[in-house]
N, C-alpha and C positions, 0 to 999 in steps of 0.2 A: 307921825303917819304910820299906819300899820304896815308890816312887811307885805310887799306886793301892791301897795297903793292904798287909797282910801275907799272904803265901802260901807254900806249901811245894811243893817238887818234888824229884824224884830226879835225881841225876847219876851216871853210871857212867863211870869213867876207862878208856878202851880203849887198845889198842896204837897205836903210831905217833902219839902225842899227840892222838888223837881222843877225843871224849866223846859220850855219849848222854845227853840230857836229856829230862825229861817236862814241861818248863815251857811248851811252846808247840807247836802243830801243825807249825810250820816247823822245829822242832828236827831236826837231822840230824848224824850223825857225819861226813858229807861236808863240813860247814862249821864245826862246833863243835870247839874245840881246848883243850888244857890244857898247861901248862908248869910246870916247877919251876925257880925261881931261888934257889939256896941253900936256906933253910928256908921260902921263900914259894912257895905254889902259886898259879897264875894260870889262871882259867877264862875262855875267850872264847866267848860265845854270839853268834855273828856276825850271824845274821839278826835278832836282837833288839838288837844294838849295845850289849851290856853286857859289862863286865869285872868279874869277882869275884877278889879277892885275899885270901889268908889266910896266916898263919904256921902251919906244921904243928908242933905241939908234941909230941903223944903218939901220933899215928896214929889216934885215934878221934874227936877233936873238932877242928873248924877254926872259928875266929872271925876275921872280917875285914871289909873294906869292899868295896863295889861302886860302880861308876860307869857311868852310861849316856852316850850320845852328847850328850845335852842338858846334861851336867855335873851332873846330880842324883846325889847320893851317899846311901848308906845302909849300915847295919851288917847283917851276916848271920852265920849259924851253920850249920855242917854237921856232922851226926852220921853216923859210919860205920855202914853197914848190912851185915850178913853176906849174901853172895850165896846165894840159895836153890838154885843149881845149875840154872838154866834159861837156856840160850843160845837165841837165835833160830835158825831153820833155816839162815840164811846166815852163821852164826858157828861158830867152833870154840872149845871150852873149853880154856883153858890155866891150870891152877891155879885161882885164884879169879876169873880174868878171862875174858871172851868176846872173841874176836878176829874182826873183820870188816875186810877190806882196803879197803872203800869210802872214797874220799877220800885214799888214801895214794899216795906216789910212791916208786919203786924204781929203782935202777941195775941194769939187766938185763945180765948177762954171758953171752955165748954165744961159740962158736968164731969167729964173724965179728966180734966186737967188743962194745962197750958202748953202751947207750942208756938214756935215762930213760923210764920208763913211768909213767902215772898211771891208777889204777883209779878212774874216775868213778862217782858214784852213778848207778844206773840201767843199768849195764853197759857204758857206753862206755869204750874204752881209748885214751888219748891218749899221744903220744910226743913227744920233742923233735926228731924228724926227720920231714920230709915233711908233706904235707897230712893233714888229718883224714880218716879212712876209716871209712865205716859198717861195713866188714867187721871192723874191729878191735874185738872185744868181749871181755868177761870175765864169769865168774860164780863164785860160791862157794857150795857146799852143804856145810855143816859144815866139815870139814877139807879137803874136796876143792876145789882151785882149777883152773879151766881158763880159758885165754884164747887168742884167735886174733889173731895179729899178722902183717900182710903175708902172709896165706894160710898161715901155719904154725900148727899147733895145739900149745899148751904145756899140760902137766899137772903138778900138784904136790900134795903133801899139806902143809897148813899145820901145821907142828910148833912154830914159835916166831914171835913177833911181830917178831923182829929179823933174820930170814934166810928166804929161800925157795930151794928147789932142786927140780929135776924134770927131765923129758925133753921133747924136741920133735924130731920127725922122727928118732928114734933117737939123738939126741945129748943130752948133759947140759947144763943151764944152771943158773945161780944168780942171786940178786938180793939186794941189801942196801938197806935203807931210805935214802932221801935224807934227810940230817940237816936238820931244820927248826930254825930259830932263833926264839926268842921275840921278838916285836916289842919295841921299846924301852919301858921303863916311862915313863909320863907322869903 
């Protein structure tokens, strides 16, 4: 049994190793992550300092262990729910998944070179170059992505969770997700 008793919540696995959870008001795809290590799925609820692990056997039921930052452990079970086809306004539907770019990092390729961009929750756009600028912003409405970077406006249609492409100032650009690696097992 989990510390404080037994409780149920929903978890949705999103693109770019992000997840949406209903377990706590602080839950956010910007901080919560999931990874697959072989047959083991690992869910990290960052603001709650909990890691859930389970072996995936048949795709409909997961049973595993969880541990919090205090070292408390408990057993858990997850049952797959069929998506009812309702994405949030800031997401686009891709098959049975809803994709939101919040909290994801991408390698942006333009005619002037490459740089890493990070779509922060709340609309801030961070880069690996230069100081943080209030003018660097992004938004997603369904499949439509727009962002402003160093005074240039970029647009795209989100068609997949593993690639972006569009136009900026009449030129083509593309982006690939920065590969995140799961933290070491402990």
